[in-house]
MARROLO-815006 format. One line per 8 residues: number of its first residue (from 0); their letters; for each residue x, y, z of N, C-alpha, C, CB. Coordinates in steps of 0.1 Angstrom, whole numbers, plus 5000, padded with zeros to 4 digits. Glycine has a CB too. Layout:
N
NUM	a	X:Y:Z:X:Y:Z:X:Y:Z:X:Y:Z ~ ...
# end
This chain:
129
0	xxxxxxxx	0564:5554:5366:0550:5555:5367:0547:5568:5374:0544:5543:5375 ~ 0537:5575:5370:0533:5588:5376:0519:5587:5381:0534:5599:5365 ~ 0518:5591:5394:0505:5591:5401:0500:5606:5401:0505:5585:5415 ~ 0489:5609:5396:0482:5622:5397:0472:5621:5408:0476:5627:5383 ~ 0472:5631:5417:0462:5631:5428:0457:5645:5431:0469:5625:5440 ~ 0446:5645:5438:0440:5658:5442:0449:5664:5453:0426:5656:5447 ~ 0457:5674:5449:0467:5680:5458:0461:5688:5470:0475:5689:5450 ~ 0449:5691:5470:0443:5699:5481:0435:5690:5490:0434:5710:5476
8	xxxxxxxx	0434:5677:5487:0426:5667:5495:0435:5661:5506:0420:5656:5486 ~ 0432:5662:5518:0440:5657:5529:0440:5641:5528:0435:5661:5543 ~ 0429:5635:5525:0428:5621:5523:0437:5616:5512:0413:5616:5520 ~ 0437:5623:5501:0446:5620:5490:0461:5621:5494:0443:5629:5478 ~ 0464:5632:5501:0478:5634:5505:0482:5623:5515:0479:5648:5512 ~ 0473:5619:5524:0477:5608:5533:0479:5595:5525:0465:5606:5543 ~ 0471:5593:5515:0473:5581:5506:0486:5582:5499:0461:5580:5496 ~ 0490:5593:5494:0503:5595:5488:0515:5592:5497:0505:5609:5482
16	xxxxxxxx	0513:5597:5510:0523:5594:5520:0524:5579:5523:0520:5601:5533 ~ 0512:5572:5523:0512:5558:5525:0519:5550:5514:0497:5553:5526 ~ 0517:5555:5502:0523:5549:5490:0538:5551:5491:0518:5554:5477 ~ 0543:5563:5494:0557:5566:5495:0564:5556:5505:0559:5580:5499 ~ 0557:5554:5516:0563:5546:5526:0564:5531:5522:0555:5546:5539 ~ 0557:5527:5512:0557:5513:5507:0563:5512:5493:0543:5508:5507 ~ 0571:5522:5489:0577:5523:5476:0592:5525:5478:0571:5534:5467 ~ 0599:5515:5484:0613:5517:5487:0621:5518:5475:0618:5505:5495
24	xxxxxxxx	0617:5512:5464:0625:5513:5451:0623:5526:5443:0622:5501:5443 ~ 0613:5533:5448:0610:5546:5441:0605:5545:5427:0623:5554:5441 ~ 0596:5535:5424:0591:5534:5411:0580:5545:5408:0584:5520:5409 ~ 0574:5551:5418:0564:5560:5416:0569:5575:5416:0553:5559:5426 ~ 0563:5583:5408:0565:5597:5408:0552:5603:5410:0573:5603:5396 ~ 0551:5616:5415:0538:5621:5418:0536:5636:5413:0537:5621:5434 ~ 0524:5639:5410:0521:5653:5406:0506:5655:5410:0523:5655:5391 ~ 0503:5667:5415:0490:5671:5418:0482:5673:5405:0489:5684:5426
32	xxxxxxxx	0470:5668:5405:0461:5670:5393:0460:5685:5390:0447:5665:5396 ~ 0461:5694:5400:0459:5708:5398:0472:5715:5392:0455:5715:5410 ~ 0483:5708:5393:0496:5713:5388:0497:5715:5373:0508:5705:5394 ~ 0506:5722:5369:0508:5724:5354:0512:5711:5348:0520:5734:5351 ~ 0520:5703:5354:0524:5690:5349:0512:5680:5349:0536:5684:5357 ~ 0504:5680:5360:0492:5672:5361:0483:5675:5350:0486:5673:5374 ~ 0480:5688:5348:0471:5693:5337:0476:5689:5323:0469:5708:5338 ~ 0490:5690:5322:0496:5686:5309:0494:5671:5306:0510:5690:5309
40	xxxxxxxx	0496:5663:5316:0494:5649:5314:0479:5645:5310:0498:5641:5326 ~ 0470:5652:5317:0456:5649:5314:0453:5654:5300:0447:5657:5324 ~ 0458:5666:5296:0455:5671:5283:0461:5662:5272:0461:5685:5281 ~ 0474:5657:5275:0480:5648:5265:0472:5635:5262:0494:5644:5271 ~ 0465:5631:5273:0457:5618:5272:0443:5621:5269:0459:5610:5284 ~ 0440:5634:5266:0426:5639:5263:0416:5635:5274:0422:5633:5250 ~ 0420:5638:5286:0411:5636:5298:0407:5649:5303:0419:5628:5309 ~ 0394:5651:5305:0388:5663:5310:0392:5666:5324:0372:5663:5309
48	xxxxxxxx	0400:5676:5326:0406:5679:5339:0395:5684:5349:0416:5690:5338 ~ 0383:5688:5344:0372:5692:5353:0366:5679:5359:0362:5700:5346 ~ 0367:5668:5353:0360:5656:5358:0370:5649:5367:0356:5647:5346 ~ 0382:5649:5365:0392:5640:5371:0396:5644:5385:0403:5639:5363 ~ 0393:5655:5391:0397:5657:5405:0391:5646:5414:0393:5670:5410 ~ 0381:5638:5410:0375:5628:5418:0382:5614:5416:0361:5626:5414 ~ 0393:5614:5409:0400:5601:5406:0415:5602:5407:0396:5596:5392 ~ 0421:5592:5413:0435:5591:5411:0438:5587:5397:0442:5581:5422
56	xxxxxxxx	0448:5591:5391:0452:5588:5377:0466:5582:5378:0450:5600:5368 ~ 0468:5571:5371:0481:5565:5370:0485:5565:5356:0482:5551:5377 ~ 0497:5570:5353:0502:5569:5339:0513:5558:5340:0507:5583:5333 ~ 0512:5548:5333:0521:5537:5333:0524:5532:5319:0516:5525:5342 ~ 0536:5533:5315:0540:5528:5301:0531:5535:5291:0539:5513:5300 ~ 0528:5548:5292:0520:5555:5282:0506:5552:5283:0525:5552:5269 ~ 0501:5544:5292:0487:5541:5294:0482:5547:5306:0485:5525:5294 ~ 0469:5551:5306:0462:5558:5317:0453:5548:5324:0455:5570:5312
64	xxxxxxxx	0454:5548:5337:0445:5540:5346:0438:5550:5355:0453:5529:5354 ~ 0425:5548:5357:0418:5557:5366:0410:5549:5376:0408:5566:5357 ~ 0406:5556:5387:0397:5551:5397:0402:5538:5403:0383:5549:5392 ~ 0394:5527:5403:0398:5515:5410:0409:5508:5402:0386:5506:5411 ~ 0409:5509:5389:0420:5503:5381:0433:5509:5385:0417:5505:5366 ~ 0434:5522:5387:0446:5529:5391:0450:5524:5405:0444:5544:5391 ~ 0440:5524:5414:0443:5519:5428:0449:5505:5428:0431:5520:5436 ~ 0444:5496:5420:0448:5482:5420:0462:5481:5413:0438:5473:5413
72	xxxxxxxx	0464:5489:5403:0478:5489:5396:0488:5494:5406:0478:5498:5384 ~ 0485:5505:5414:0494:5510:5423:0497:5500:5434:0488:5523:5430 ~ 0486:5493:5439:0488:5483:5450:0498:5472:5445:0475:5477:5454 ~ 0496:5468:5432:0504:5458:5426:0519:5461:5427:0500:5455:5412 ~ 0523:5474:5426:0537:5478:5425:0542:5482:5439:0538:5489:5415 ~ 0534:5482:5449:0538:5486:5463:0546:5474:5469:0526:5490:5471 ~ 0554:5478:5479:0561:5467:5487:0552:5460:5496:0573:5474:5495 ~ 0555:5448:5499:0547:5440:5509:0535:5433:5503:0542:5450:5520
80	xxxxxxxx	0526:5430:5512:0514:5422:5508:0504:5430:5501:0509:5416:5520 ~ 0506:5442:5498:0496:5451:5491:0493:5445:5477:0500:5465:5490 ~ 0502:5437:5472:0499:5431:5458:0487:5422:5459:0512:5423:5454 ~ 0484:5417:5470:0472:5408:5472:0459:5415:5468:0472:5402:5486 ~ 0459:5428:5469:0446:5435:5466:0443:5434:5451:0448:5450:5470 ~ 0453:5430:5443:0451:5429:5429:0441:5418:5425:0465:5426:5422 ~ 0439:5409:5435:0429:5399:5432:0415:5405:5430:0428:5389:5444 ~ 0413:5417:5434:0400:5424:5432:0397:5428:5418:0399:5436:5441
88	xxxxxxxx	0407:5426:5409:0405:5428:5395:0394:5418:5389:0418:5425:5387 ~ 0392:5407:5396:0381:5398:5392:0367:5404:5394:0382:5385:5399 ~ 0366:5414:5403:0353:5421:5405:0351:5430:5393:0353:5429:5419 ~ 0339:5430:5387:0337:5439:5376:0340:5453:5379:0322:5438:5372 ~ 0346:5460:5369:0350:5474:5371:0339:5483:5376:0356:5479:5359 ~ 0327:5481:5371:0316:5491:5375:0313:5489:5390:0303:5488:5367 ~ 0315:5478:5396:0313:5476:5410:0324:5482:5418:0311:5461:5414 ~ 0336:5479:5413:0348:5485:5420:0347:5500:5419:0361:5480:5414
96	xxxxxxxx	0344:5506:5408:0344:5520:5406:0332:5527:5414:0342:5524:5391 ~ 0321:5519:5416:0310:5525:5424:0315:5527:5439:0298:5515:5424 ~ 0323:5517:5444:0328:5518:5457:0339:5530:5458:0335:5505:5462 ~ 0347:5530:5447:0357:5541:5446:0350:5554:5446:0366:5539:5434 ~ 0340:5556:5438:0333:5569:5437:0327:5573:5450:0322:5568:5426 ~ 0322:5563:5458:0316:5566:5471:0326:5573:5480:0310:5554:5477 ~ 0338:5567:5481:0349:5572:5489:0353:5586:5483:0361:5562:5489 ~ 0355:5587:5470:0359:5599:5464:0350:5611:5466:0361:5597:5448
104	xxxxxxxx	0337:5608:5466:0327:5619:5468:0327:5624:5483:0313:5613:5465 ~ 0332:5615:5492:0332:5619:5506:0346:5621:5511:0325:5608:5514 ~ 0356:5622:5503:0370:5624:5508:0372:5636:5516:0379:5623:5496 ~ 0365:5647:5512:0367:5660:5520:0360:5659:5533:0362:5672:5512 ~ 0349:5651:5534:0342:5649:5546:0350:5640:5556:0328:5643:5544 ~ 0357:5631:5550:0365:5621:5558:0377:5628:5564:0370:5610:5549 ~ 0384:5637:5557:0397:5642:5562:0399:5657:5559:0408:5634:5557 ~ 0389:5663:5552:0390:5677:5550:0398:5680:5537:0396:5685:5561
112	xxxxxxxx	0401:5693:5535:0409:5698:5524:0418:5709:5529:0400:5702:5512 ~ 0428:5712:5521:0437:5723:5524:0437:5733:5513:0452:5718:5527 ~ 0442:5745:5516:0442:5755:5506:0452:5754:5495:0443:5769:5513 ~ 0462:5745:5497:0473:5744:5488:0478:5730:5487:0485:5754:5492 ~ 0486:5727:5477:0491:5714:5475:0502:5712:5485:0497:5712:5460 ~ 0505:5699:5489:0515:5696:5498:0529:5699:5492:0515:5682:5503 ~ 0538:5703:5501:0552:5705:5497:0560:5693:5502:0558:5718:5503 ~ 0567:5686:5494:0574:5674:5498:0587:5678:5506:0578:5665:5486
120	xxxxxxxx	0592:5669:5514:0604:5671:5521:0616:5671:5510:0607:5660:5531 ~ 0627:5677:5514:0638:5678:5504:0642:5665:5498:0650:5685:5511 ~ 0642:5654:5506:0646:5641:5501:0636:5635:5492:0649:5631:5513 ~ 0623:5639:5493:0613:5634:5484:0610:5643:5472:0600:5632:5492 ~ 0616:5655:5472:0613:5664:5462:0615:5659:5447:0621:5677:5464 ~ 0625:5651:5445:0629:5646:5432:0618:5637:5427:0642:5639:5432 ~ 0609:5631:5436:0599:5622:5431:0586:5630:5428:0596:5612:5442 ~ 0586:5643:5431:0574:5651:5427:0577:5659:5415:0570:5660:5439
128	x	0567:5659:5406:0569:5666:5393:0563:5680:5394:0563:5658:5382
# end
């Protein structure tokens, strides 16, 4: 599974670190939306890269998940009790996505942004595309 994220967003980078800490089996791989690989995945799935910096994107088994669907799929595959968040799938997607969009619109206000994508530690480098 590949998670595409806004590489210059401090909130997004903190979220990726959170996921890494709860992914002992290493099922997730990561790429910044702004990276060549991230742009290639978006293009392959015919997703407008100008729209998607506001959404985490999960590619799983050739299928794309975005916004709250991506977040819930990610939670389902994390270690620990995070799987319990999957129960929110019963909430209609337009409601979940409205909440997701509110956070996404304010992510730079919450934690700022950086001028470049994060560089993973040597031991995590293989998980970043």
